[in-house]
N, C-alpha and C positions, 0 to 999 in steps of 0.2 A: 615961551611966555604967552604967545598968541593962543596956543592950544589950551593952556590953563584958563585963560580968559574965556575962550569959547566954551569949555566944559562948564565953568561956573555960570556963564550966561545961559547955557542950555538947561542946566539944572534949575535956574530961576524961572525960565520960561515954561518948563514942563512939570514943575512940582505943584502948581496950583490946581484949581478945579479945571475940569475939561473945558476947552474953549468952545464958543458957540458953534464952531465948525463941526465938532463931534456930534452935537445935537442935530444940526442940519444934515449931517451925513446919515444918521439913523432915519430921519424923515425921508431923505432921498432913497435910501435903501429899502424902505418900507414898500415903495412902488417899484424901484429898480430891480430888486431881487424877486419880485412877485412874478416868477416864471417857472415853468415846470422844471427846467434844468437847474435852477438855483434855489428851489424851495427849501432844501436842507439849510442853506446859508441864511435864508429869510427867517427861518424858525429861531435862529440864534439871536435875533433882535429882541426877543421877548423874554421876560422873566419866567422861571419855571411855574410860578403860580398865577400867571397871566389869566385874565378873564375877558370875555367879550360878551357884549349885550347888544341886541338889535331888535328893532321893531318888526313885527310880522303884519301881513296884510289884514289879518283878523283883529288887529288892535292889541294883541298880546305881546309880551316881550320874551325873547329867547335868550338864554344865557348858556355859554359853553366855556369849558376849560381850554387850556392851550392844546392838550392832546386831541380833544374833540374838534376844535377849530382847525388844527393842522391836518387831521385826517380828512376833514371835509374839503380842505384845499387840495390835498393829494388826489381825492376822487374827482374833484372839479377839473383839475389839470389833466388827470388821467383820461378824460373824455376825448382828448385830442383836439378840442375846439380851440380856435384862436381867441385867447383871452388877454386883455390888457387893462390896466388901471392907471389913471393919472390923477393927480391932485391939482386943484385950482384954488385960488384965493386962500392960500395957506397963511395962517396966522400962528406964529410960535411965540409963546410967552414963557420965559424962564424966570424962576424965583429961586436962586441958589441952586440946590441940587434937585429941584423939582421943575417939571416943565409940562405944559399942555400944548397940544397942537389941534387947531380947528381947521377944517378944510372941506371944500366941496370935492367930491370924488366923481369920476366918470369911469364907469366900468363898461368895457366893450367886449362882447361875447359874440363871435362870429358875425361881426358887423352890427349887431343890435346893441344900442347904447342905453344904459340906465344911469341915472344921476342920483346923488344923495349927499348927505352931510356926515362927517365923522369927527370924532374927538379921540385923540390918543393922550394918555397920561403916561409920563416917563419919569424915571428917577435915576439919578447918577450914583453909581457905586464904583467899586474898584475896577470894573471892566468898562467904565464909561456909562453913557445913557442906555437904558434898556426900557422897553415898553412894558408897563405894568398892566394897562387895560386899554380896551378899545370899545367905543360905543358908536354905532352907526345906524342910519335910517335912510331908506330910499325915499325920494320925493314922491308924493302921491301920484 
């Protein structure tokens, strides 16, 4: 009898929309998996038609597909330099199956630190939350 109650309770707990912890895990993995050895796992956080846009020093905006962005990250980590990114002041807003994440980021490359702001847009599907798009800009 206890097993049946547990199974029914488990079904009730896990049949609804993904808990906030799923969304928070994606955000944590966005920086946690951003390492040379885990880059293939990092790529799985994104939808296949993911896009990224960023500002350039000349004032223009660059846009890339998932494949273009991922290849750039592979080259970046392939340099062998010590690279790490952390997020600060993270603000997550969820509205049903949609979510946005605003954060300050700190990118450290061989001891040199650059700061900026990013926004991630996420959508919840059958595999949980996936990143649809990213926009970022370094501070002047």
